[in-house]
Structure formats: structure tokens, C-alpha cells
C-alpha positions as CSV (number, residue, x, y, z in Angstrom):
1,A,7.2,9.7,17.8
2,R,9.9,12.0,16.6
3,R,8.8,13.1,13.2
4,E,12.2,14.7,12.4
5,M,14.0,11.3,12.7
6,L,13.6,9.7,9.3
7,R,16.4,7.1,9.5
8,I,18.5,5.7,12.2
9,E,21.7,3.7,11.4
10,L,23.9,1.4,13.5
11,R,27.5,1.2,12.3
12,D,30.5,-0.8,13.5
13,A,34.0,0.5,14.3
14,R,34.9,0.2,10.6
15,M,31.9,2.4,9.7
16,Q,30.1,-0.5,8.0
17,L,26.3,-0.4,8.1
18,Q,25.1,-3.1,10.5
19,A,21.4,-2.2,10.8
20,A,19.1,0.6,9.7
21,V,15.5,1.6,10.3
22,D,13.5,4.0,8.1
23,S,10.5,6.0,9.2
24,D,7.1,5.1,7.9
25,L,6.6,8.9,7.3
26,R,8.5,8.9,4.0
27,A,9.2,6.7,1.1
28,A,12.8,5.3,0.6
29,V,14.8,7.8,-1.4
30,F,18.1,5.9,-2.0
31,D,19.6,2.4,-2.0
32,A,22.7,0.9,-0.4
33,P,25.2,1.7,-3.2
34,Q,24.2,5.4,-3.0
35,R,24.6,5.3,0.8
36,E,28.2,3.9,0.5
37,Q,29.2,6.9,-1.6
38,L,28.7,9.0,1.5
39,A,31.2,7.2,3.7
40,S,33.2,10.3,4.7
41,E,30.2,12.3,5.6
42,V,28.8,9.4,7.7
43,E,32.2,9.0,9.5
44,A,32.3,12.7,10.3
45,A,28.8,12.6,11.7
46,C,29.7,9.6,13.8
47,Q,32.8,11.3,15.2
48,Q,30.8,14.3,16.2
49,A,28.3,12.1,18.0
50,R,31.1,10.3,19.8
51,S,32.6,13.7,20.9
52,A,29.2,15.0,22.0
53,R,28.5,11.7,23.7
54,G,25.0,11.6,22.2
55,P,23.0,11.8,19.0
56,I,23.6,14.6,16.5
57,Y,21.7,15.9,13.5
58,A,23.6,15.5,10.2
59,T,22.8,17.4,7.0
60,S,21.5,15.4,4.1
61,P,23.1,15.7,0.6
62,F,19.9,14.3,-1.0
63,R,17.5,16.2,-3.0
64,V,13.8,16.1,-2.4
65,A,12.3,13.2,-4.4
66,V,8.9,11.9,-5.0
67,N,8.3,8.2,-4.4
68,G,12.1,7.5,-4.6
69,Q,12.5,9.0,-8.1
70,R,14.9,11.9,-8.8
């Protein structure tokens, strides 16, 4: 297992979320509306991954939370 991989997302050409898998190693921190607010950051990360022809690590704008509470 890759403990550093907490979430993997699959997006279509329009950057719409098609599927996602969260790790069992942490509780969910955010919901779908919060994710949609990050569209530009997600698009930039996807463009970098396409350019690199492989996965990339993207920074997270989320704060540390306990049991999904801010």
C-alpha cells in the first residue's frame, strides 16, 4: 500500500469528477461542493500530470481536521 496516497480521482475531458476512491487511512475531510470550489487547482494538477505523462503530487489547500470537522 502507498500510505501517502489518500485520494485518487478520475476526471473526464471537461474536468468533471467521474469516480473517486478515498484511503481507509483517514476520515473524509470535505464533501463534493467543497471539491468543486477547487476546479482551477485540479485542472492545473491534471495538466501537469499529462505533461509528465504520469502521476504527480498536488498540494492540498485543506487544513488538518479531526473526524471531518474544521
